[in-house]
C-alpha positions in Angstrom: 107.1 30.5 -80.5 109.6 28.1 -79.1 110.1 25.8 -82.2 111.5 28.5 -84.5 113.9 29.6 -81.8 115.1 26.1 -81.3 115.9 25.8 -85.0 117.2 29.4 -85.5 120.9 28.5 -85.0 120.7 25.5 -87.4 119.0 27.7 -90.0 121.8 30.3 -89.8 124.4 27.6 -90.2 122.6 26.2 -93.2 122.6 29.7 -94.8 126.4 29.7 -94.2 126.6 26.3 -95.9 124.9 27.8 -98.9 127.5 30.6 -98.9 124.6 33.1 -98.6 123.6 32.6 -102.2 119.9 33.4 -102.7 119.3 30.3 -104.9 121.0 28.0 -102.5 119.0 29.3 -99.6 115.8 29.1 -101.6 116.4 25.5 -102.6 117.3 24.6 -99.1 114.0 26.1 -97.9 112.2 23.9 -100.4 114.0 20.9 -98.9 113.3 21.8 -95.3 109.6 22.4 -96.2 109.4 18.6 -96.7 110.7 17.8 -93.3 108.9 17.7 -90.0 109.2 20.7 -87.7 111.6 19.0 -85.3 115.1 20.2 -84.5 116.6 16.7 -85.2 115.3 16.7 -88.8 117.0 20.0 -89.5 120.1 18.8 -87.7 120.2 15.8 -90.0 120.2 18.0 -93.0 123.0 20.1 -91.6 125.1 17.0 -90.7 124.5 15.2 -94.1 127.7 13.8 -95.5 126.7 15.1 -99.0 128.0 18.6 -98.0 131.5 17.2 -98.2 131.4 15.2 -101.4 134.7 15.9 -103.0 133.8 14.8 -106.6 131.4 17.7 -106.8 132.5 20.3 -109.5 133.2 23.7 -107.9 130.7 25.5 -110.0 127.8 23.3 -108.8 125.7 24.0 -105.8 125.7 21.7 -102.7 122.2 22.8 -101.7 120.8 21.6 -105.0 122.7 18.3 -104.7 121.2 17.8 -101.2 117.7 18.6 -102.4 118.1 16.3 -105.4 119.3 13.4 -103.3 116.3 13.9 -101.0 113.8 13.6 -103.9 111.6 10.5 -104.2 112.9 8.1 -106.9 109.9 8.9 -109.1 110.8 12.6 -109.1 114.5 12.3 -110.0 114.1 11.4 -113.7 111.4 14.0 -114.1 113.7 16.7 -112.7 116.6 15.7 -114.9 114.4 15.5 -118.0 113.1 19.0 -117.4 116.7 20.3 -117.7 116.7 19.1 -121.3 114.2 21.8 -122.3 115.9 24.8 -124.1 115.9 27.8 -121.9 114.3 30.2 -124.4 111.5 28.0 -125.5 108.1 28.0 -123.8 106.8 24.6 -122.5 103.5 24.3 -120.7 102.8 21.8 -117.9 100.8 19.5 -120.3 103.8 19.4 -122.7 106.2 18.5 -119.9 103.9 15.9 -118.2 103.3 14.4 -121.7 107.0 13.9 -122.1 107.3 12.3 -118.7 104.5 9.9 -119.4 106.0 8.9 -122.8 109.3 8.2 -121.2 107.7 5.9 -118.6 108.5 8.2 -115.6 104.9 8.4 -114.4 103.2 5.4 -112.9 99.7 4.7 -111.7 96.6 2.7 -112.1 93.7 4.2 -110.1 94.1 7.8 -111.4 95.0 9.5 -114.7 98.7 9.6 -115.5 98.3 13.3 -116.3 97.0 14.0 -112.8 99.9 12.1 -111.2 102.3 13.9 -113.5 100.9 17.3 -112.5 101.6 16.3 -108.8 105.2 15.6 -109.7 105.4 18.9 -111.4 104.0 20.7 -108.3 106.4 18.9 -106.0 109.4 20.2 -108.0 107.9 23.7 -107.6 107.5 23.2 -103.9 111.2 22.2 -103.8 112.1 25.5 -105.7 113.9 23.4 -108.3 111.7 25.0 -110.9 110.0 28.4 -110.6 106.6 29.4 -111.8 106.5 32.0 -114.6 104.2 34.7 -113.1 103.0 35.7 -116.5 100.7 32.7 -116.5 97.9 31.7 -114.2 97.8 28.5 -112.2 101.6 27.8 -112.6 101.2 26.3 -116.0 104.6 27.4 -117.1 107.9 27.4 -115.2 111.6 28.3 -115.5 114.7 26.5 -114.3 117.6 28.6 -112.8 120.8 28.2 -114.7 122.6 26.9 -111.6 120.0 24.2 -111.1 120.1 23.4 -114.9 123.9 23.0 -114.8 123.6 20.6 -111.9 121.0 18.5 -113.7 123.2 18.4 -116.8 126.1 17.2 -114.7 124.0 14.4 -113.2 122.8 13.3 -116.7 126.4 12.7 -117.7 127.0 10.9 -121.0 123.4 9.8 -121.1 122.4 13.1 -122.8 123.9 15.6 -125.2 122.7 19.2 -124.7 123.8 21.9 -127.1 121.8 25.1 -127.0 123.1 27.7 -129.6 126.5 26.3 -129.4 128.7 24.0 -131.4 130.2 22.6 -128.3 129.5 18.8 -128.1 128.0 18.5 -131.6 131.1 16.6 -132.8 130.3 13.9 -130.2 127.4 12.8 -132.4 129.9 11.0 -134.6 131.7 9.0 -131.9 129.3 8.6 -129.0 125.8 7.1 -128.5 123.2 9.0 -126.5 119.8 8.2 -125.1 118.7 11.9 -125.2 119.5 14.8 -127.4 118.5 18.4 -126.9 119.8 20.7 -129.7 118.9 24.3 -130.3 120.1 26.6 -133.1 118.0 29.7 -133.3 118.5 33.4 -134.3 121.2 34.6 -136.6 123.6 31.8 -135.8 123.6 29.1 -138.5 125.3 25.9 -137.4 126.2 23.1 -139.7 124.0 20.5 -138.0 122.7 18.0 -140.5 120.0 15.4 -140.2 122.3 12.7 -141.4 124.5 13.3 -138.3 121.6 12.0 -136.2 121.4 8.7 -138.1 124.1 7.0 -135.9 122.0 7.6 -132.8 120.1 4.3 -133.0 119.6 4.1 -129.2 118.0 7.5 -129.0 114.8 7.8 -126.9 114.3 11.5 -126.7 115.0 14.1 -129.4 114.3 17.8 -128.8 115.3 19.9 -131.8 114.7 23.7 -131.9 115.8 25.7 -134.9 117.9 25.1 -138.0 119.0 21.7 -139.3 119.9 20.7 -142.8 117.6 18.0 -144.3 118.6 16.5 -147.6 116.8 14.2 -150.0 116.9 10.6 -148.8 117.0 11.6 -145.1 114.4 9.8 -142.9 113.4 8.6 -139.4 114.3 5.0 -140.2 117.4 4.8 -138.0 115.6 6.5 -135.0 113.1 3.7 -134.4 113.8 3.6 -130.7 112.4 7.2 -130.2 109.7 7.6 -127.6 109.7 11.5 -127.5 110.1 13.7 -130.6 109.8 17.5 -130.2 110.6 19.6 -133.3 110.2 23.4 -133.2 110.8 25.7 -136.2 112.2 22.8 -138.2 111.2 22.3 -141.8 110.4 18.6 -141.9 108.3 18.3 -145.0 111.0 16.3 -146.7 110.9 13.6 -144.0 107.4 13.9 -142.7 106.2 10.9 -144.8 108.7 8.6 -142.8 107.2 9.4 -139.4 105.3 6.1 -139.5 108.7 4.3 -139.1 108.9 5.5 -135.4 107.1 2.4 -134.1 107.7 3.1 -130.4 106.8 6.9 -130.5 104.6 8.1 -127.7 105.1 11.9 -127.9 105.0 13.8 -131.2 105.3 17.6 -131.1 105.8 19.5 -134.4 105.5 23.2 -133.5 106.0 26.4 -135.5 106.9 24.5 -138.7 105.8 25.1 -142.2 104.5 21.6 -142.7 101.3 21.5 -144.7 100.2 18.0 -144.0 100.4 15.2 -141.5 101.1 11.8 -143.1 98.1 9.6 -143.6 100.2 6.8 -142.1 100.1 8.5 -138.7 97.5 5.8 -137.8 100.3 3.2 -137.8 101.9 4.8 -134.7 99.7 2.7 -132.4 101.5 3.7 -129.2 101.1 7.5 -129.9 99.7 9.3 -126.8 100.5 13.0 -127.4 100.3 15.1 -130.6 101.0 18.8 -130.7 100.8 20.7 -134.0 100.8 24.2 -132.4 101.9 27.0 -134.6 101.9 25.0 -137.9 99.9 27.7 -139.7 100.2 26.0 -143.1 98.4 22.9 -141.8 94.7 22.9 -142.9 93.6 19.2 -142.5 94.0 16.2 -140.3 94.4 12.7 -141.8 91.4 10.5 -141.3 93.6 7.8 -139.9 94.0 9.9 -136.7 90.8 8.4 -135.6 92.4 4.9 -135.0 94.9 6.1 -132.5 93.2 4.5 -129.5 95.9 5.5 -127.0 96.0 9.2 -128.0 95.5 11.3 -124.8 96.5 14.8 -125.8 95.9 16.7 -129.1 96.9 20.4 -129.6 95.8 22.3 -132.7 96.5 25.8 -131.4 97.5 28.4 -134.0 96.9 26.1 -137.0 94.5 26.5 -139.9 92.8 23.2 -139.3 89.1 24.0 -139.8 87.7 20.6 -140.6 87.6 17.5 -138.4 87.4 14.0 -139.9 84.2 12.1 -138.9 86.4 9.4 -137.5 87.5 11.7 -134.7 84.9 10.4 -132.3 86.9 7.2 -132.1 89.6 8.9 -129.9 87.9 7.8 -126.7 91.2 7.9 -124.7 91.5 11.7 -125.2 92.1 13.6 -122.0 93.2 17.0 -123.4 92.0 18.6 -126.6 93.0 22.1 -127.6 91.6 24.3 -130.4 89.0 21.9 -131.7 87.3 23.7 -134.6 83.6 24.0 -134.7 82.3 23.8 -138.3 79.2 22.7 -140.2 79.2 20.2 -143.0 75.7 20.2 -144.4 73.6 19.0 -141.5 76.6 17.6 -139.6 78.3 19.7 -136.9 81.8 18.8 -135.8 80.7 19.3 -132.2 78.9 15.9 -132.6 82.4 14.3 -132.7 82.9 15.4 -129.1 79.9 13.5 -127.8 81.6 10.1 -127.1 84.8 11.6 -125.7 83.8 11.2 -122.0 87.4 11.0 -120.6 88.1 14.7 -121.4 89.6 16.8 -118.6 90.7 19.8 -120.8 88.7 21.0 -123.7 89.1 24.1 -125.9 86.6 24.7 -128.7 87.2 27.4 -131.3 85.1 29.0 -134.1 81.8 28.6 -132.2 80.3 31.3 -134.4 80.0 28.6 -137.1 77.5 26.5 -135.0 74.1 27.0 -136.7 71.8 26.3 -133.8 71.5 25.4 -130.2 70.5 21.8 -131.1 73.9 21.4 -132.7 75.6 22.6 -129.5 73.7 20.1 -127.5 75.4 17.2 -129.4 78.8 18.1 -127.7 77.3 16.7 -124.5 79.5 19.0 -122.3 77.2 18.5 -119.3 77.9 14.7 -119.3 81.7 15.0 -119.3 82.0 14.6 -115.6 85.8 14.6 -115.6 86.1 18.0 -117.3 88.2 20.5 -115.3 89.2 23.1 -117.9 86.9 24.5 -120.6 87.6 27.2 -123.2 84.8 28.4 -125.5 86.0 30.7 -128.3 84.6 32.7 -131.1 86.6 34.7 -133.6 87.3 38.1 -132.1 85.3 41.1 -133.4 87.5 43.7 -131.6 90.6 45.6 -132.6 93.7 46.3 -130.5 92.0 49.4 -129.1 89.3 47.3 -127.6 86.6 48.6 -130.0 84.6 46.9 -132.7 86.6 46.8 -136.0 84.8 48.8 -138.7 83.6 45.9 -140.7 82.1 44.3 -137.6 80.0 47.3 -136.4 76.8 45.8 -137.9 76.5 42.6 -135.9 72.8 41.7 -136.3 70.4 40.9 -133.6 69.9 37.5 -135.2 73.6 36.7 -134.8 73.6 37.9 -131.2 70.6 35.7 -130.3 72.0 32.7 -132.1 75.3 32.8 -130.3 73.5 33.4 -127.0 71.4 30.2 -127.6 74.5 28.2 -128.6 76.4 29.2 -125.4 73.3 28.4 -123.3 73.6 24.8 -124.4 77.3 24.6 -123.7 76.7 24.4 -119.9 79.7 22.7 -118.3 79.5 19.8 -115.8 79.9 20.0 -112.0 83.5 20.0 -111.0 84.8 22.5 -113.6 87.7 24.5 -112.2 88.8 26.8 -115.0 86.6 28.5 -117.6 87.7 30.7 -120.4 85.4 32.6 -122.8 86.8 34.5 -125.8 85.2 36.4 -128.6 81.7 36.1 -127.4 79.4 38.7 -129.1 76.0 38.1 -127.4 74.5 41.0 -125.4 74.0 38.8 -122.3 76.3 36.1 -121.0 75.1 32.5 -120.8 72.2 31.7 -118.5 74.2 29.2 -116.5 76.4 32.2 -115.3 73.4 34.1 -113.8 72.3 34.3 -110.2 69.6 31.7 -110.5 71.7 29.0 -112.2 75.3 29.1 -110.8 75.3 25.5 -109.5 77.4 24.1 -112.4 80.2 26.5 -111.5 80.3 25.6 -107.8 83.9 24.3 -108.1 85.1 27.1 -110.4 88.5 28.6 -109.3 89.6 30.7 -112.3 87.3 32.6 -114.8 88.7 34.6 -117.7 86.6 36.3 -120.3 88.2 38.2 -123.2 86.7 40.2 -126.2 83.1 40.6 -125.0 82.1 42.8 -128.0 78.4 43.4 -127.2 78.0 42.4 -123.6 76.3 45.2 -121.7 76.5 43.9 -118.2 78.5 41.4 -116.1 76.8 38.2 -114.9 75.0 38.5 -111.6 75.9 35.0 -110.3 79.7 35.3 -110.1 79.8 36.9 -106.7 78.2 33.8 -105.1 80.7 31.3 -106.5 82.3 29.7 -103.3 85.6 28.7 -104.8 86.3 31.5 -107.3 89.9 32.8 -106.8 90.7 34.6 -110.0 88.4 36.8 -112.2 89.9 38.4 -115.3 87.7 40.3 -117.9 89.4 42.0 -120.8 88.0 44.1 -123.7 84.3 44.7 -122.9 83.6 48.0 -124.7 79.8 47.9 -124.2 80.0 48.0 -120.4 79.5 51.5 -119.0 78.4 50.7 -115.5 79.0 47.9 -112.9 76.1 47.9 -110.5 75.0 46.2 -107.3 74.0 43.1 -109.3 77.7 42.3 -109.6 78.0 42.1 -105.8 75.1 39.9 -104.7 76.3 38.4 -101.3 76.6 34.6 -101.1 73.7 33.0 -99.3 76.1 30.8 -97.4 78.6 33.3 -96.0 76.8 36.6 -96.5 79.6 38.2 -98.5 80.2 38.6 -102.2 83.3 36.9 -103.8 84.3 35.1 -100.6 87.4 33.5 -102.0 88.5 35.9 -104.7 92.2 37.0 -104.5 92.9 38.4 -107.9 90.6 40.7 -110.0 91.5 42.2 -113.4 89.3 44.6 -115.4 91.1 45.5 -118.6 89.7 47.3 -121.7 86.3 48.5 -120.4 86.9 51.5 -122.6 83.5 53.1 -121.9 83.2 52.1 -118.2 82.6 55.2 -116.0 80.8 54.0 -112.8 81.3 51.2 -110.3 78.6 51.1 -107.6 79.7 49.6 -104.3 78.8 51.2 -101.1 80.3 50.4 -97.7 77.4 48.5 -96.4 77.8 45.7 -99.1 80.3 43.2 -97.9 82.6 41.7 -100.5 86.1 40.5 -101.5 87.4 40.0 -98.0 90.6 38.2 -99.1 91.3 40.1 -102.4 95.1 40.5 -102.7 95.5 41.9 -106.3 93.4 44.4 -108.3 94.2 45.7 -111.8 92.1 48.4 -113.4 93.2 49.2 -117.0 92.0 51.3 -120.0 88.7 52.6 -118.7 87.0 56.0 -117.8 86.3 55.2 -114.2 85.9 58.4 -112.2 86.4 57.0 -108.7 87.3 53.8 -107.0 84.2 52.8 -105.1 84.2 53.3 -101.3 83.1 49.7 -100.7 86.2 48.4 -102.3 88.6 50.4 -100.1 86.5 49.6 -97.0 86.1 45.8 -97.4 89.2 44.8 -99.4 91.4 44.9 -96.3 93.7 42.2 -97.6 94.6 44.1 -100.8 98.3 44.0 -101.3 98.9 45.0 -105.0 96.9 47.7 -106.7 97.6 48.5 -110.4 95.9 51.5 -112.1 96.8 51.7 -115.8 95.4 54.3 -118.2 92.3 55.1 -116.2 91.5 58.5 -117.8 89.2 60.3 -115.3 90.4 59.1 -112.0 91.6 62.1 -109.9 92.5 60.5 -106.6 93.5 57.3 -104.8 92.6 57.2 -101.2 92.1 54.9 -98.1 93.8 51.8 -99.3 95.6 51.2 -96.0 96.7 47.6 -96.7 98.3 48.1 -100.1 101.9 47.0 -100.3 102.6 47.6 -104.0 101.0 50.5 -105.9 101.5 50.9 -109.6 100.1 53.9 -111.4 100.6 54.3 -115.2 99.4 57.0 -117.6 96.5 58.3 -115.7 96.0 61.8 -117.1 93.7 63.3 -114.5 95.3 61.8 -111.4 96.4 64.6 -109.0 96.4 63.1 -105.5 98.6 60.2 -104.6 100.2 61.9 -101.6 96.7 61.9 -100.0 96.9 58.1 -99.7 96.5 57.8 -95.9 99.7 58.6 -94.0 98.8 55.7 -91.7 99.1 53.3 -94.7 102.2 51.8 -93.1 102.0 48.7 -95.4 103.0 50.5 -98.6 106.5 49.3 -99.7 106.6 49.8 -103.5 105.3 52.8 -105.3 105.7 53.1 -109.1 104.4 56.2 -110.9 104.6 56.2 -114.7 103.6 59.0 -117.1 101.3 60.9 -114.8 101.4 64.5 -116.1 99.7 66.6 -113.4 101.5 65.2 -110.4 103.8 67.8 -108.9 104.9 66.1 -105.7 105.3 62.8 -103.8 105.5 63.3 -100.1 105.0 61.7 -96.7 105.0 58.0 -97.5 106.3 56.8 -94.2 106.9 53.1 -95.1 107.8 53.1 -98.8 111.0 51.2 -99.5 111.2 51.3 -103.3 110.0 54.3 -105.5 110.0 54.4 -109.3 109.1 57.6 -111.2 109.1 57.5 -114.9 108.3 60.3 -117.4 106.3 62.4 -115.0 106.7 65.7 -116.7 105.4 68.0 -113.9 107.0 66.2 -110.9 109.1 68.6 -109.0 109.4 67.3 -105.5 110.0 64.0 -103.6 110.3 64.4 -99.9 109.8 62.8 -96.5 110.3 59.1 -97.3 112.2 58.0 -94.2 112.4 54.3 -95.1 113.2 54.7 -98.8 116.1 52.5 -99.9 115.8 52.5 -103.7 114.8 55.4 -105.9 114.5 55.3 -109.7 114.0 58.6 -111.6 113.6 58.3 -115.4 113.0 61.4 -117.6 111.4 63.7 -115.0 112.8 67.1 -116.3 111.2 69.4 -113.7 112.5 67.5 -110.7 114.1 70.0 -108.3 113.9 68.7 -104.7 114.9 65.4 -103.1 115.0 65.5 -99.3 114.0 63.5 -96.2 115.5 60.1 -97.3 117.9 59.1 -94.6 117.8 55.4 -95.5 118.4 55.8 -99.2 120.9 53.1 -100.5 120.5 53.1 -104.3 119.6 56.0 -106.6 119.1 55.3 -110.4 118.8 58.3 -112.6 118.2 58.2 -116.3 117.8 61.2 -118.6 119.6 61.7 -121.9 118.5 65.4 -122.2 120.1 66.6 -118.9 122.8 69.2 -119.5 124.2 69.0 -115.9 124.0 66.7 -113.0 121.0 67.7 -110.9 121.8 69.8 -107.8 119.3 67.8 -105.8 121.9 65.0 -105.5 123.6 67.2 -102.9 120.6 66.9 -100.6 120.7 63.1 -100.5 123.4 60.6 -99.6 122.8 57.2 -101.3 125.5 54.6 -101.1 125.2 53.9 -104.8 124.4 56.1 -107.8 123.7 54.7 -111.2 123.5 57.4 -113.9 122.6 57.0 -117.6 123.0 60.3 -119.4 124.2 62.0 -122.6 127.8 61.7 -123.9 128.4 65.4 -123.4 127.4 65.3 -119.7 129.4 62.1 -119.1 132.4 63.9 -120.6 131.9 66.7 -118.1 131.6 64.1 -115.2 134.8 62.5 -116.5 136.7 65.7 -115.6 136.5 64.5 -112.0 137.7 67.0 -109.3 138.5 69.7 -111.9 135.1 69.5 -113.4 131.9 71.5 -112.6 129.9 68.4 -111.6 132.3 67.0 -109.0 130.6 68.6 -105.9 127.3 67.2 -106.8 128.3 63.5 -106.6 131.6 63.3 -104.8 130.0 62.6 -101.4 128.4 59.4 -102.7 130.3 56.2 -101.9 129.9 54.4 -105.3 129.0 56.1 -108.6 128.6 54.4 -112.0 127.8 56.7 -114.9 127.2 55.6 -118.5 126.5 57.0 -122.0 125.4 55.3 -125.2 127.2 55.6 -128.5 125.7 55.0 -131.9 123.3 52.4 -130.7 125.8 50.7 -128.4 124.3 50.8 -124.9 126.6 52.0 -122.1 129.6 52.2 -124.4 131.2 55.0 -122.3 131.6 55.0 -118.6 132.9 56.8 -115.5 133.4 54.8 -112.3 134.0 56.5 -108.9 134.5 55.1 -105.4 134.9 57.6 -102.5 136.6 55.4 -100.0 139.1 54.1 -100.8 139.4 56.6 -103.6 139.1 55.3 -107.2 138.3 57.2 -110.4 138.2 55.4 -113.8 136.9 56.4 -117.2 137.4 55.3 -120.8 136.9 58.9 -122.1 140.1 60.5 -123.3 141.9 63.4 -121.6 141.8 65.4 -124.8 138.0 65.0 -125.0 137.7 66.2 -121.5 139.9 69.2 -122.1 138.0 70.2 -125.2 134.7 69.9 -123.3 136.1 72.2 -120.6 137.0 74.8 -123.3 133.5 74.6 -124.6 132.0 75.2 -121.2 134.2 78.3 -120.8 132.9 79.8 -124.0 129.3 79.0 -123.1 129.7 80.7 -119.7 131.0 83.8 -121.5 128.2 83.9 -124.1 125.5 83.3 -121.5 126.6 85.9 -118.9 128.2 88.5 -121.3 130.1 90.6 -118.7 130.5 93.5 -121.1 126.9 93.8 -122.3 126.7 97.5 -121.1 129.7 98.6 -123.1 128.8 101.5 -125.5 131.2 102.2 -128.5 132.4 105.9 -128.8 134.0 108.1 -131.4 133.0 109.0 -135.0 132.2 105.4 -136.0 129.5 105.2 -133.3 126.4 103.6 -134.9 123.0 103.2 -133.3 123.0 99.5 -134.1 126.1 99.1 -131.9 124.2 100.0 -128.8 123.6 96.3 -128.1 125.7 93.7 -126.2 128.9 92.8 -128.0 128.2 89.1 -127.9 124.9 89.7 -129.7 126.5 92.1 -132.1 129.1 89.4 -132.9 126.3 87.1 -134.1 124.4 89.8 -136.0 127.4 91.0 -138.0 127.9 87.5 -139.4 131.7 87.8 -138.9 131.8 84.2 -137.6 129.1 81.9 -136.3 130.3 79.3 -133.9 128.7 75.8 -134.0 129.5 72.8 -131.9 129.6 69.2 -133.1 130.2 66.6 -130.4 132.1 63.6 -131.6 132.8 60.3 -129.8 135.5 61.0 -127.1 138.1 58.7 -128.5 141.8 59.7 -128.8 141.0 62.0 -131.8 137.5 63.0 -130.8 135.9 65.5 -128.5 134.4 68.8 -129.1 134.8 70.0 -132.6 134.5 73.8 -133.2 133.5 74.9 -136.7 133.6 78.6 -137.8 131.5 79.5 -140.8 130.8 82.9 -142.3 
């Protein structure tokens, strides 16, 4: 194409401007993504005067500055506010957007503010200013790189004080006024931060406090009346909780992981309150009845609390958009689900303890089908399964009546059209809800993500899922009653003639009795599947239809699949992870023409003896494969990691190898197979005795095994201190450095000489002569030396400090 060629030279010059730093290049890519694909637009970025701003601190990144200045005005305060969040604390997108709304950063009239705020959040992701945490689906959690965070802190200037696990800046509280404070004091460090030191901050709008703070009798919120946003995590606020009502302008209240046992009844006086999170407050059992008068409340989170009763005034919260961990309970003939009926603005709803609902007629009162704005729905029962995925002992007797009742309740919790994300947890019916079956999948026509966990008694998967036109992610965990996945799971869509037409990630985890997956080649399905995880099951073979039709599959993870003996015919796989599969014997039989495979990770596979002929693999990790002896013919391999593979003997056919990482604390010598490869860099973690032998350098027995490698770093631990001892070696220009003492090396050399003698015993054929010749002396002298008990040599290896080394003790 001509357009990329026209811009190639500019792109290379922009990379130079970023000093080749990956973060700078990444952020610059996010900026250029917003531009039109014209050379002049890229040229304007290259010629921007901001590249030469002289006031810019040296440690900050010009690419980030350029991207920041290019942001729309509505995004700049959101970006800077994100940098206030403590690095080690998890914040979800609804937390972040809730803060932005409370601060007045999000504006709109025709659409929900939450929807607009999510767009802002997504734009920051597109700019690479924040990065999604891949642990979570749908980009609901992100991280900010330290360089980007430092830049944002610099831009905030004196407007904010940010002190995370540091005393630096805390003294400014006495002499300077701030609009925003973000203070963190977690772990073993105990700082002297006192609540009274915050009393002077009368202009404060945002307070984020994580960890320890000293609160004394008489402390209160009275001087912080300007607060809009209050986030407290792991703070004991019981002493001042009663004064919360004094925060007249408060919009956002988050009290998380605190020991607070109650929320003040005066909470109803905070008439501007829009967001409440009580997540992790496990001592909290009740909500105040006055919560029902908070007409502006938009978000309420009760996750991981012990709130089990909802006040009947709850139905007055008609502005609620997001409600998490709403507890279902019965109060005589009244069911708490009835309180959900009038809440027609809900977009996110999570209901827990659904096993408490007495009948399907009670479930109908939630009126889920009428909540046309609902996009996320989570339906949860208390789990009946243990960590092993099986029913816990006291739950083995789930009655048929209980199963039928929960089936009927879930049948009446049919979501509305437009639902995008559905989560079902702890369901213990034998069949899944009727609205998930083949004849009734219309309500799920917009569903993108479906997760189901802890299906204790479910014996088969729903037949209608394969026809969902928008389903992208399907995750099912802990389904111990499923033994077979049949053709009903793969009914082709009537519209496109293929099952699961949009699915790109499939996870089956914890099907502990699953043995058979029926899918023949003539059944079309999963044409754009990119990721597949099979974990903790007894599957004997991967179905041929999967390998035949899933031609877009890039990542394949096989964890703890007990009876699987071979993996074959996945020609498109780029990343293959195999972990603890006891019967797996053939991975080398993956087709040689599978030129897409780049990463291969093999963990804890006992019967695998060789890995050979992977023509395109670039990264190979092998960990605790006790029978593995040979790795050969990997012409493109650049990085090899070998951890605790004691039988490894052969490494060959790796001309492109750049980096070799070897870890084994039981090795007595450096493996000889290192002489058959020539990586540029060797990283070795070994025992202290072996490292001492390596530290002898040219005079030691290990030298010839690694001296041809350009850069070697070898480490050993000491009394729990990781990598306390080291040897560094560079071939050209020559450099050899170690912190192991010369005396320790010499003593180790003497030890090796004695061991050589005792093992080879050059005089073992000697026969004593003369009158004192005894029959028992017709044995090697070295053995006789031990038998006579004259002296038994024992070796104790001490840390190789100035006075340490090999200590030889003689005992009779």
